[in-house]
Structures are given as structure tokens and as C-alpha cells.
PAMIRO-101997 format. One line per 5 residues: number of its first residue (from 1); their letters; for each residue x negated, y negated, z of N, C-alpha, C, O, CB. Coordinates in Angstrom, 3 decimals, always signed. Atoms other than C-alpha are relative to their C-alpha. Glycine has a CB too. Layout:
<atoms>
NUM> A> X Y Z X Y Z X Y Z X Y Z X Y Z; ...
</atoms>
This chain:
<atoms>
1> MKNLI> -1.055 -0.813 +0.555 -110.220 +4.921 +171.780 +0.586 -0.654 -1.252 +0.798 +0.001 -2.272 +1.088 +0.234 +1.042; -0.544 +0.706 +1.155 -108.834 +2.250 +169.476 -1.000 +0.005 -1.146 -0.625 +0.141 -2.310 +0.376 -1.439 +0.374; +1.038 -0.019 +1.035 -112.151 +2.123 +167.636 -0.070 +1.358 -0.687 -0.286 +1.435 -1.896 -1.364 -0.350 +0.605; +0.040 -1.349 +0.558 -112.081 +5.888 +167.151 +1.161 +0.205 -0.960 +0.986 +0.818 -2.013 +0.038 +1.055 +1.120; -1.169 -0.127 +0.872 -108.587 +5.726 +165.655 -0.215 -0.794 -1.285 +0.122 -0.311 -2.366 +1.279 -0.484 +0.725
6> VILLV> +0.254 +0.833 +1.177 -109.603 +2.908 +163.289 -1.040 +0.677 -0.898 -0.897 +0.690 -2.121 -0.482 -1.418 +0.422; +1.051 -0.677 +0.774 -112.725 +4.814 +162.221 +0.578 +1.228 -0.704 +0.296 +1.457 -1.880 -1.186 +0.412 +0.920; -0.617 -1.183 +0.600 -110.733 +8.006 +161.620 +0.973 -0.395 -1.120 +1.034 +0.275 -2.151 +0.735 +0.822 +1.078; -0.926 +0.469 +1.016 -108.093 +6.083 +159.680 -0.735 -0.444 -1.268 -0.329 -0.104 -2.380 +0.840 -1.146 +0.550; +0.803 +0.453 +1.146 -110.712 +4.429 +157.442 -0.634 +1.203 -0.700 -0.646 +1.273 -1.929 -1.103 -1.003 +0.457
11> LFLSI> +0.611 -1.204 +0.571 -112.474 +7.767 +156.942 +1.036 +0.812 -0.767 +0.751 +1.294 -1.863 -0.639 +0.863 +1.105; -1.066 -0.746 +0.658 -109.184 +9.483 +156.072 +0.402 -0.662 -1.316 +0.589 +0.017 -2.326 +1.215 +0.119 +0.924; -0.382 +0.726 +1.214 -108.269 +6.776 +153.554 -1.077 +0.085 -1.078 -0.768 +0.215 -2.263 +0.282 -1.461 +0.330; +1.082 -0.063 +0.987 -111.672 +6.851 +151.896 -0.107 +1.390 -0.621 -0.428 +1.512 -1.803 -1.334 -0.385 +0.647; +0.043 -1.369 +0.528 -111.563 +10.639 +151.512 +1.204 +0.251 -0.894 +1.071 +0.897 -1.934 -0.039 +1.035 +1.150
16> SCKKE> -1.205 -0.249 +0.784 -108.005 +10.653 +150.208 -0.023 -0.737 -1.330 +0.636 -0.306 -2.277 +1.227 -0.406 +0.788; +0.073 +0.750 +1.257 -108.830 +8.082 +147.522 -0.827 +0.725 -1.051 -0.663 +0.465 -2.243 -0.585 -1.380 +0.246; +0.861 -0.705 +0.945 -111.392 +10.404 +145.931 +0.700 +1.201 -0.615 +0.123 +1.869 -1.473 -1.276 +0.445 +0.686; -0.747 -1.125 +0.540 -108.744 +13.015 +145.181 +0.279 -0.234 -1.476 +0.626 -1.344 -1.879 +1.314 +0.210 +0.776; -0.233 +0.117 +1.426 -108.381 +13.703 +141.476 +1.485 -0.209 -0.271 +2.333 +0.512 +0.256 -0.515 +1.244 -0.737
21> VVKQP> -1.386 +0.284 +0.342 -105.208 +12.215 +140.036 +0.505 +1.026 -0.997 +1.632 +1.510 -0.885 +0.144 -1.422 -0.569; -0.345 -0.984 +1.013 -105.194 +14.556 +137.050 -0.916 +1.205 +0.181 -2.134 +1.064 +0.289 -0.123 -0.596 -1.440; +0.794 -1.208 -0.176 -106.306 +18.140 +137.438 -0.774 +0.309 -1.276 -0.354 -0.033 -2.382 +0.898 +1.189 +0.387; +0.819 -0.388 +1.147 -109.030 +19.486 +135.199 +0.756 +1.046 -0.813 +1.250 +2.024 -0.253 -1.388 +0.547 +0.458; -0.727 -0.963 +0.832 -107.452 +21.299 +132.226 -0.701 +1.360 -0.030 -1.903 +1.465 +0.214 +0.149 -0.540 -1.426
26> AKLIE> +0.550 -1.355 +0.054 -107.925 +25.041 +131.839 -1.066 +0.108 -1.092 -2.107 +0.734 -0.888 +1.122 +1.027 -0.248; +0.960 -0.008 +1.111 -109.692 +24.554 +128.494 -0.620 -1.383 -0.109 -0.192 -2.203 -0.922 +0.686 +0.413 -1.348; +0.649 +1.307 -0.018 -111.961 +21.614 +129.218 -0.921 -0.152 -1.206 -1.768 +0.702 -1.465 -0.790 -0.195 +1.304; +0.870 +0.325 +1.125 -113.577 +20.047 +126.160 -1.214 -0.711 +0.574 -1.090 -1.589 +1.428 +0.738 -0.887 -1.079; +1.221 +0.639 -0.483 -117.195 +19.090 +126.735 +0.035 -1.487 -0.320 +0.667 -1.919 -1.285 -1.251 +0.658 -0.623
31> KEKMI> -0.013 +1.457 +0.155 -117.831 +15.381 +127.081 -0.541 -0.418 -1.361 +0.045 -1.288 -2.004 -0.817 -0.662 +1.112; +0.594 +0.358 +1.295 -120.068 +15.199 +123.967 +0.934 +0.350 -1.154 +1.058 -0.409 -2.114 -1.347 +0.711 -0.185; -0.942 -0.404 +1.045 -117.547 +17.094 +121.869 +1.207 -0.941 -0.016 +1.725 -1.286 -1.078 +0.460 +1.464 +0.216; -1.118 +0.943 -0.096 -114.794 +14.811 +123.120 -0.380 -1.347 -0.614 +0.445 -1.980 -1.273 +0.429 -0.187 +1.473; +0.477 +1.248 +0.603 -116.876 +11.781 +122.110 -0.008 +0.134 -1.520 +0.375 -0.799 -2.226 -1.420 -0.362 +0.523
36> DIMYD> +0.005 -0.231 +1.446 -117.324 +13.306 +118.632 +1.421 -0.069 -0.571 +1.651 -0.660 -1.626 -0.636 +1.367 -0.322; -1.398 +0.017 +0.450 -113.568 +13.830 +118.320 +0.532 -1.433 -0.007 +1.182 -1.858 -0.961 +0.882 +0.899 +0.908; -0.474 +1.384 -0.090 -112.844 +10.278 +119.471 -0.625 -0.862 -1.101 +0.036 -1.744 -1.649 -0.325 -0.592 +1.388; +0.684 +0.734 +1.061 -115.422 +8.935 +116.986 +0.667 +0.266 -1.350 +0.966 -0.665 -2.097 -1.492 +0.389 -0.053; -0.631 -0.343 +1.277 -113.896 +10.817 +114.057 +1.417 -0.557 -0.093 +1.830 -1.038 -1.148 +0.026 +1.518 -0.187
41> LSLLE> -1.364 +0.554 +0.004 -110.379 +9.770 +115.053 -0.025 -1.515 -0.195 +0.849 -2.073 -0.860 +0.727 +0.349 +1.316; +0.130 +1.453 +0.182 -111.527 +6.143 +115.250 -0.281 -0.336 -1.458 +0.287 -1.284 -2.000 -1.121 -0.563 +0.897; +0.287 +0.227 +1.416 -112.965 +6.350 +111.741 +1.237 +0.218 -0.862 +1.510 -0.559 -1.777 -1.126 +0.917 -0.466; -1.213 -0.261 +0.773 -109.777 +7.879 +110.400 +1.041 -1.096 +0.181 +1.716 -1.482 -0.773 +0.593 +1.337 +0.396; -0.946 +1.095 -0.231 -107.665 +5.196 +112.017 -0.429 -1.253 -0.761 +0.408 -1.970 -1.310 +0.116 -0.307 +1.507
46> AMRYQ> +0.500 +1.153 +0.749 -109.895 +2.532 +110.477 +0.253 +0.187 -1.493 +0.632 -0.758 -2.186 -1.505 -0.210 +0.266; -0.264 -0.275 +1.419 -109.588 +4.212 +107.073 +1.482 -0.155 -0.311 +1.854 -0.701 -1.350 -0.473 +1.418 -0.376; -1.444 +0.095 +0.211 -105.829 +4.440 +107.450 +0.433 -1.463 -0.053 +1.336 -1.823 -0.809 +0.763 +0.746 +1.115; -0.340 +1.419 -0.029 -105.696 +0.732 +108.222 -0.533 -0.730 -1.227 +0.176 -1.541 -1.822 -0.546 -0.645 +1.265; +0.637 +0.719 +1.110 -108.113 -0.434 +105.502 +0.508 +0.476 -1.357 +0.887 -0.338 -2.200 -1.511 +0.167 +0.066
51> KPLSL> -0.400 -0.556 +1.294 -107.195 +1.914 +102.638 +0.920 +1.192 +0.238 +0.451 +2.329 +0.285 -1.245 +0.421 -0.845; -0.907 -1.094 -0.342 -104.086 +3.961 +103.366 +0.067 +1.096 -1.067 +0.306 +2.257 -0.733 +1.377 -0.548 +0.233; -0.090 -0.999 +1.055 -104.133 +5.716 +99.983 -1.212 +0.922 -0.041 -1.150 +1.981 -0.665 +0.164 -0.678 -1.331; +1.203 -0.827 +0.018 -107.639 +7.093 +100.568 +0.169 +1.279 +0.809 -0.627 +2.207 +0.657 -1.178 -0.787 +0.530; -0.217 -1.191 -0.830 -106.259 +9.633 +103.044 +1.008 +0.960 -0.606 +1.397 +1.931 +0.043 +0.464 -0.406 +1.378
56> DSIEN> -0.972 -0.883 +0.624 -103.847 +11.227 +100.580 -0.566 +1.388 -0.272 +0.181 +2.366 -0.283 +0.493 -0.609 -1.283; +0.603 -1.291 +0.306 -106.323 +14.004 +99.782 -0.043 +0.904 +1.231 -0.058 +2.128 +1.101 -1.406 -0.195 -0.553; -0.026 -0.784 -1.236 -106.361 +15.102 +103.430 +1.459 +0.336 +0.283 +2.366 -0.356 -0.182 -0.662 -0.782 +1.212; -1.352 -0.428 -0.331 -103.336 +16.909 +104.792 +0.882 -1.191 +0.372 +0.415 -2.330 +0.405 -0.031 +1.009 +1.145; -0.923 +1.073 -0.352 -100.282 +14.908 +105.789 -0.446 -0.780 +1.223 -0.253 -1.994 +1.284 +1.370 +0.563 +0.236
61> DPTKF> +0.423 +0.668 -1.229 -101.744 +14.137 +109.216 -1.503 +0.182 +0.190 -1.956 +1.276 +0.527 +0.777 +0.553 +1.225; +1.458 -0.114 -0.139 -105.479 +13.375 +109.334 -0.439 +0.407 +1.400 -1.510 +0.992 +1.564 -0.650 -1.311 -0.361; +0.347 -0.390 -1.365 -105.455 +13.872 +113.109 -0.069 +1.518 +0.110 -0.946 +2.057 +0.785 +1.022 -0.565 +1.006; +0.024 -1.468 -0.013 -104.631 +17.537 +112.574 -1.279 +0.522 -0.648 -1.848 +1.519 -0.204 +1.235 +0.570 -0.728; +1.235 -0.387 +0.677 -107.584 +17.770 +110.207 -1.189 -0.060 +0.959 -2.005 +0.860 +1.003 -0.252 -0.909 -1.215
66> ILKKY> +1.109 +0.157 -0.955 -109.973 +16.468 +112.887 +0.093 +1.050 +1.101 -0.918 +1.633 +1.491 +0.005 -1.421 +0.618; -0.151 -0.994 -1.063 -108.543 +18.750 +115.546 -0.355 +1.395 -0.508 -0.926 +2.194 +0.234 +1.435 -0.015 +0.551; +0.399 -1.287 +0.581 -108.965 +21.734 +113.200 -1.516 +0.078 -0.137 -2.116 +1.129 +0.087 +0.669 +0.207 -1.375; +1.455 +0.043 +0.169 -112.543 +20.656 +112.527 -0.708 +0.406 +1.288 -1.703 +1.130 +1.248 -0.451 -1.406 -0.430; +0.618 -0.301 -1.291 -113.364 +20.903 +116.242 +0.653 +1.192 +0.702 +0.325 +1.505 +1.846 +0.070 -1.217 +0.898
71> KVDSL> -0.684 -1.191 -0.533 -111.101 +23.945 +116.778 +0.666 -0.297 +1.338 +0.480 +0.412 +2.326 -0.991 +1.164 +0.160; -0.725 +0.440 -1.198 -108.930 +22.134 +119.307 +1.449 -0.210 -0.415 +1.719 -0.779 -1.473 -0.625 -1.324 +0.622; -1.396 +0.285 +0.324 -105.144 +22.100 +119.406 +0.429 -1.323 +0.624 -0.257 -1.866 +1.490 +0.915 +1.141 +0.484; -0.426 +1.338 -0.418 -103.154 +18.930 +120.000 +0.310 -0.069 +1.491 +0.049 -1.093 +2.122 +1.220 -0.429 -0.793; -0.294 -0.014 -1.431 -102.000 +19.940 +123.498 -1.287 -0.029 +0.819 -1.389 -0.752 +1.809 +0.833 +1.236 +0.364
76> QFAQN> +1.288 -0.021 -0.696 -105.545 +20.718 +124.592 -0.660 -1.372 -0.074 -1.215 -1.851 +0.915 -0.931 +1.076 -0.604; +0.588 +1.330 +0.134 -106.733 +17.379 +123.207 +0.723 -1.002 +0.896 +0.077 -1.812 +1.561 +0.049 -0.464 -1.464; -0.772 +0.940 -0.821 -103.910 +15.483 +124.950 -0.322 +0.176 +1.489 -0.498 -0.803 +2.215 +1.514 +0.194 -0.242; +0.311 -0.252 -1.407 -104.617 +17.163 +128.288 -1.405 -0.478 +0.351 -1.614 -1.081 +1.404 +0.140 +1.491 +0.317; +1.376 +0.429 -0.258 -108.354 +16.523 +128.021 -0.119 -1.515 -0.057 -0.845 -2.115 +0.736 -0.959 +0.639 -1.008
81> NMYYA> +0.022 +1.461 +0.094 -107.791 +12.932 +126.940 +0.556 -0.625 +1.275 +0.010 -1.606 +1.780 +0.806 -0.478 -1.226; -0.585 +0.507 -1.243 -105.576 +12.362 +129.972 -0.951 +0.215 +1.171 -1.075 -0.642 +2.046 +1.348 +0.685 +0.282; +0.946 -0.300 -1.077 -108.143 +14.027 +132.229 -1.162 -0.992 -0.012 -1.522 -1.550 +1.025 -0.530 +1.442 -0.131; +1.124 +0.928 +0.081 -111.014 +11.892 +130.948 +0.444 -1.445 +0.249 -0.321 -2.237 +0.800 -0.676 +0.111 -1.367; -0.501 +1.358 -0.204 -108.855 +8.743 +131.006 +0.287 -0.288 +1.470 +0.330 -1.449 +1.876 +1.257 -0.221 -0.822
86> SDYDN> -0.278 +0.223 -1.423 -108.095 +9.271 +134.695 -1.225 -0.559 +0.734 -1.081 -1.204 +1.772 +0.453 +1.310 +0.662; +1.218 +0.571 -0.565 -111.735 +8.383 +135.463 -0.405 -1.166 -0.905 -1.048 -0.974 -1.937 -1.158 +1.081 +0.118; +0.159 +1.190 +0.852 -111.915 +4.836 +134.107 -1.449 -0.236 -0.422 -1.717 -0.465 -1.601 +0.518 -1.229 +0.726; +1.403 +0.295 +0.307 -115.692 +4.357 +134.316 -0.571 +0.998 -1.008 -1.268 +0.614 -1.948 -0.839 +0.016 +1.284; +0.476 -1.038 +0.910 -116.440 +7.656 +132.600 +0.609 -0.175 -1.390 -0.080 -0.036 -2.401 +0.332 +1.392 +0.554
91> YKDMF> -0.710 +0.185 +1.276 -113.830 +6.993 +129.894 -0.529 -1.220 -0.745 -0.669 -1.198 -1.968 +1.516 -0.149 +0.240; +0.571 +1.210 +0.601 -115.221 +3.509 +129.286 -1.370 +0.301 -0.588 -1.698 -0.172 -1.676 -0.103 -1.135 +1.042; +1.317 -0.392 +0.515 -118.710 +4.986 +128.898 +0.134 +0.802 -1.296 -0.668 +0.648 -2.217 -0.764 +0.823 +1.055; -0.229 -0.789 +1.214 -117.339 +7.423 +126.331 +0.333 -0.922 -1.176 -0.196 -0.745 -2.273 +1.144 +1.025 +0.223; -0.361 +0.927 +1.074 -115.783 +4.607 +124.305 -1.167 -0.904 -0.372 -1.305 -1.290 -1.533 +1.201 -0.847 +0.412
96> DEVNK> +1.203 +0.773 +0.319 -118.982 +2.593 +124.573 -0.918 +0.788 -0.934 -1.508 +0.225 -1.856 -0.754 -0.381 +1.291; +0.805 -0.868 +0.870 -120.820 +5.538 +123.011 +0.585 +0.052 -1.416 -0.147 +0.011 -2.404 -0.084 +1.425 +0.591; -0.668 +0.004 +1.310 -118.237 +5.678 +120.206 -0.270 -1.320 -0.720 -0.565 -1.329 -1.915 +1.531 +0.227 +0.159; +0.252 +1.315 +0.607 -118.658 +1.937 +119.600 -1.446 -0.135 -0.466 -1.700 -0.746 -1.504 +0.329 -1.117 +0.994; +1.405 +0.040 +0.423 -122.456 +2.317 +119.455 -0.176 +0.744 -1.320 -0.845 +0.257 -2.231 -0.916 +0.613 +1.085
101> RISVN> +0.104 -0.782 +1.242 -122.136 +5.015 +116.799 +0.604 -0.750 -1.176 +0.038 -0.778 -2.269 +0.695 +1.358 +0.160; -0.671 +0.732 +1.077 -119.724 +2.935 +114.780 -0.847 -1.176 -0.447 -0.977 -1.420 -1.646 +1.385 -0.487 +0.450; +0.800 +1.166 +0.380 -121.949 -0.140 +114.896 -1.263 +0.415 -0.753 -1.664 -0.265 -1.698 -0.375 -0.816 +1.244; +1.184 -0.484 +0.718 -125.028 +1.860 +113.826 +0.373 +0.394 -1.425 -0.321 +0.030 -2.374 -0.638 +1.202 +0.740; -0.428 -0.420 +1.334 -123.144 +3.408 +110.918 +0.490 -1.177 -0.832 +0.349 -1.175 -2.055 +1.096 +1.049 +0.107
106> QRAAD> -0.469 +1.175 +0.728 -121.616 +0.063 +110.005 -1.182 -0.773 -0.572 -1.125 -1.244 -1.708 +0.841 -0.908 +0.917; +1.193 +0.680 +0.510 -125.058 -1.522 +109.700 -0.584 +0.753 -1.187 -0.985 +0.143 -2.178 -1.056 -0.141 +1.108; +0.528 -0.805 +1.100 -126.216 +1.349 +107.512 +0.891 -0.127 -1.233 +0.389 -0.245 -2.351 -0.122 +1.476 +0.420; -0.931 +0.127 +1.129 -123.094 +1.118 +105.345 -0.089 -1.387 -0.625 -0.015 -1.527 -1.846 +1.443 +0.280 +0.456; +0.131 +1.359 +0.533 -123.470 -2.647 +105.016 -1.267 -0.150 -0.840 -1.245 -0.784 -1.894 -0.008 -1.020 +1.142
111> SLAKI> +1.243 +0.110 +0.770 -127.079 -2.324 +103.874 +0.110 +0.769 -1.309 -0.403 +0.316 -2.332 -1.193 +0.519 +0.821; -0.203 -0.743 +1.249 -126.110 +0.338 +101.330 +0.913 -0.765 -0.953 +0.700 -0.746 -2.165 +0.593 +1.387 +0.291; -0.898 +0.793 +0.840 -123.300 -1.883 +100.072 -0.747 -1.162 -0.644 -0.505 -1.483 -1.807 +1.185 -0.526 +0.825; +0.794 +1.097 +0.561 -125.743 -4.773 +99.608 -0.895 +0.503 -1.122 -1.033 -0.159 -2.151 -0.849 -0.669 +1.094; +0.851 -0.577 +1.043 -128.094 -2.536 +97.631 +0.826 +0.293 -1.249 +0.388 +0.014 -2.365 -0.687 +1.292 +0.507
116> DEKKA> -0.875 -0.275 +1.146 -125.198 -1.406 +95.422 +0.416 -1.285 -0.709 +0.486 -1.324 -1.938 +1.243 +0.767 +0.455; -0.378 +1.282 +0.608 -124.129 -5.021 +94.875 -1.147 -0.568 -0.826 -0.922 -1.104 -1.911 +0.420 -1.010 +1.083; +1.158 +0.498 +0.743 -127.666 -5.975 +93.810 -0.187 +0.780 -1.295 -0.474 +0.192 -2.339 -1.270 +0.088 +0.860; +0.122 -0.818 +1.207 -127.816 -3.060 +91.369 +1.077 -0.371 -1.013 +0.803 -0.483 -2.208 +0.092 +1.494 +0.349; -1.102 +0.362 +0.896 -124.421 -3.980 +89.941 -0.236 -1.370 -0.628 +0.076 -1.575 -1.800 +1.337 +0.010 +0.760
121> AKENK> +0.289 +1.330 +0.533 -125.492 -7.613 +89.545 -1.069 +0.081 -1.086 -0.950 -0.583 -2.116 -0.454 -0.947 +1.126; +1.046 -0.166 +1.009 -128.644 -6.564 +87.664 +0.563 +0.620 -1.270 +0.236 +0.188 -2.375 -1.140 +0.863 +0.546; -0.606 -0.651 +1.165 -126.628 -4.278 +85.386 +0.901 -0.975 -0.755 +0.923 -0.977 -1.985 +0.805 +1.241 +0.432; -0.862 +0.990 +0.652 -124.128 -7.064 +84.709 -0.817 -1.015 -0.783 -0.419 -1.434 -1.870 +0.864 -0.716 +1.033; +0.869 +0.940 +0.719 -126.958 -9.417 +83.761 -0.528 +0.632 -1.274 -0.560 -0.012 -2.322 -1.170 -0.453 +0.888
126> KKAAA> +0.498 -0.699 +1.183 -128.398 -6.827 +81.387 +1.089 +0.126 -1.054 +0.840 -0.079 -2.242 -0.529 +1.385 +0.377; -1.117 -0.134 +0.941 -124.991 -6.232 +79.830 +0.335 -1.348 -0.617 +0.605 -1.438 -1.814 +1.240 +0.588 +0.703; -0.309 +1.337 +0.513 -124.364 -9.954 +79.509 -1.049 -0.435 -1.016 -0.705 -1.036 -2.033 +0.082 -1.021 +1.154; +1.064 +0.355 +0.933 -127.726 -10.457 +77.812 +0.148 +0.797 -1.292 -0.020 +0.249 -2.381 -1.384 +0.248 +0.631; -0.179 -0.831 +1.185 -127.090 -7.558 +75.449 +1.218 -0.448 -0.796 +1.170 -0.468 -2.026 +0.139 +1.472 +0.394
131> VSKDS> -1.209 +0.450 +0.673 -123.598 -8.809 +74.636 -0.249 -1.329 -0.700 +0.216 -1.533 -1.821 +1.158 -0.128 +0.997; +0.232 +1.300 +0.625 -124.804 -12.341 +73.956 -0.887 +0.154 -1.229 -0.665 -0.540 -2.221 -0.640 -0.979 +1.002; +0.850 -0.223 +1.163 -127.522 -11.094 +71.592 +0.804 +0.645 -1.122 +0.691 +0.247 -2.282 -1.210 +0.878 +0.369; -0.802 -0.670 +1.005 -125.108 -8.787 +69.808 +1.046 -0.931 -0.582 +1.328 -0.873 -1.779 +0.664 +1.225 +0.589; -1.052 +0.884 +0.494 -122.432 -11.459 +69.561 -0.554 -1.010 -0.999 +0.144 -1.400 -1.935 +0.673 -0.728 +1.163
136> VKKTI> +0.611 +0.925 +0.948 -124.840 -13.820 +67.803 -0.227 +0.710 -1.323 +0.018 +0.136 -2.385 -1.329 -0.562 +0.552; +0.237 -0.750 +1.224 -125.755 -11.154 +65.306 +1.305 +0.279 -0.736 +1.343 +0.238 -1.965 -0.718 +1.308 +0.311; -1.273 -0.326 +0.624 -122.118 -10.268 +64.681 +0.655 -1.218 -0.630 +1.397 -1.077 -1.602 +0.932 +0.613 +1.015; -0.640 +1.189 +0.557 -121.073 -13.851 +64.013 -0.622 -0.432 -1.314 +0.034 -1.123 -2.093 -0.070 -1.135 +0.987; +0.651 +0.356 +1.258 -123.584 -14.261 +61.162 +0.264 +1.130 -0.990 -0.320 +2.209 -0.881 -1.545 -0.244 +0.196
141> PKVNI> -0.314 -1.081 +0.947 -122.135 -12.300 +58.270 -1.154 +0.195 -0.982 -1.863 -0.746 -1.338 +1.313 -0.307 -0.769; +1.004 -0.293 +1.013 -124.449 -10.602 +55.866 +0.575 -0.396 -1.355 +1.697 -0.040 -1.716 -0.415 +1.514 +0.024; -0.458 +0.511 +1.287 -124.216 -12.247 +52.506 -0.842 +0.642 -1.100 -2.070 +0.699 -1.030 -0.093 -1.564 -0.057; +0.670 -0.559 +1.163 -125.028 -10.576 +49.247 -0.284 -1.146 -0.971 +0.638 -1.828 -1.419 +0.867 +1.125 -0.676; +0.386 +1.136 +0.862 -126.952 -13.064 +47.098 +0.628 +0.127 -1.381 +1.019 -0.883 -1.967 -1.537 -0.086 -0.130
146> DSIKR> -0.589 -0.190 +1.319 -125.631 -11.564 +43.876 +1.453 -0.471 -0.033 +1.906 -1.022 -1.036 -0.085 +1.469 -0.408; -1.397 +0.432 -0.028 -122.056 -12.253 +44.962 +0.102 -1.523 +0.013 +1.065 -2.078 -0.518 +0.716 +0.588 +1.223; -0.012 +1.474 -0.016 -122.919 -15.933 +45.588 -0.251 -0.524 -1.400 +0.441 -1.437 -1.851 -1.066 -0.561 +0.986; +0.294 +0.436 +1.367 -124.430 -16.336 +42.133 +1.194 +0.262 -0.907 +1.527 -0.568 -1.753 -1.253 +0.718 -0.545; -1.169 -0.333 +0.816 -121.438 -14.621 +40.579 +1.122 -1.002 +0.262 +1.789 -1.451 -0.670 +0.483 +1.442 +0.294
151> AQMEN> -1.056 +0.959 -0.330 -119.053 -16.933 +42.455 -0.315 -1.368 -0.592 +0.595 -2.053 -1.059 +0.178 -0.110 +1.524; +0.383 +1.297 +0.569 -121.000 -20.008 +41.300 +0.222 -0.007 -1.509 +0.699 -0.997 -2.063 -1.476 -0.322 +0.322; -0.182 -0.067 +1.453 -120.929 -18.877 +37.691 +1.467 -0.043 -0.375 +1.842 -0.657 -1.374 -0.638 +1.262 -0.561; -1.438 +0.008 +0.268 -117.188 -18.271 +37.853 +0.558 -1.410 +0.175 +1.424 -1.840 -0.587 +0.737 +0.993 +0.933; -0.449 +1.381 -0.232 -116.684 -21.782 +39.272 -0.406 -0.896 -1.174 +0.368 -1.767 -1.568 -0.591 -0.553 +1.328
156> RKKKL> +0.457 +0.799 +1.127 -118.724 -23.287 +36.413 +0.841 +0.269 -1.247 +1.152 -0.647 -2.008 -1.473 +0.286 -0.286; -0.809 -0.355 +1.159 -116.719 -21.421 +33.813 +1.383 -0.629 +0.089 +1.948 -1.063 -0.914 +0.118 +1.517 -0.124; -1.317 +0.564 -0.193 -113.482 -22.657 +35.314 -0.013 -1.511 -0.259 +0.956 -2.065 -0.779 +0.499 +0.299 +1.414; +0.094 +1.434 +0.166 -114.671 -26.249 +35.247 -0.129 -0.363 -1.462 +0.287 -1.455 -1.847 -1.170 -0.552 +0.786; +0.212 +0.287 +1.419 -115.542 -26.079 +31.572 +1.230 +0.229 -0.765 +1.245 +0.039 -1.981 -1.102 +0.824 -0.570
</atoms>
């Protein structure tokens, strides 16, 4: 009898723990779409931190821009975010996916930046070479031989 009560108590506790803490919202955003929204919001936050003036062209609140892009209102996003956050493992997997995307794009951006730096360095070398050649030519004034002879003759006349 005591064993039956203990078994029922353990069974009851295990079933009650699986109850959802947050109810599923009426307008549930698909998991992939939610990951896309979280990715875009992460990029915007990074942009806001790195170069705050770069977001002036977007409306006053870049978050509203992203929510409009995915046709989601702020209340729907908040409810869905809370729903997905209530399941820690699932939410962590979503953020891991966002981090993977960011790292892939970061590697691509870094390689493009290196290519641009190499091109800029080559152009600077070409400009420096062109400037040094031109500067040598500009420092040597063109002299009219007739004017030199005239100046010498004038000096001789003055001495006499």
C-alpha cells in the first residue's frame, strides 16, 4: 500500500512537471521565422553598438523595421518570444542557430574586408609611385636656354 502511494505520488509529480508554463499564443510564429527575426535583430543590435549613426536612415526604431519586414506586431513577437523562452532547450537551440549564421557571415565579411584591404594597398602603391615620379618632374624647372644666355650677357655688360 505504501509502495502504491509512493509510485502514484512520483507519477503525479512527473506528469505535473510537463505542464506548459506559458500557453501557446494564438498567432504562433514558426520556429524558422522566429530564428530569422532573432538573427536580424541581433545584427541590428550589433550595428547599433558598433556604428550608431549607420541606423539613421532606418526609421526611429530599427526593431519596428524588422517586425514590419516579417509582418509581425510587437505584441505577437513578445508573446512568441516568451513562449519559446519557456522551453529552455528549444530556445538555446534557436540561439545556437543564430550564432552559427552570424559566424558564417562574419567569416565571409572578414574575407571580403581582407580582399578590399589588399586592393586598397595596391592602389595606394600605384598612387605613391605615380606621385613620386610626378614630383621629381615638377621639381626640375624647364629652363629656356635663350634666357640663360641673355642673363649672362647682361651680367657681362654690368661688369664692364
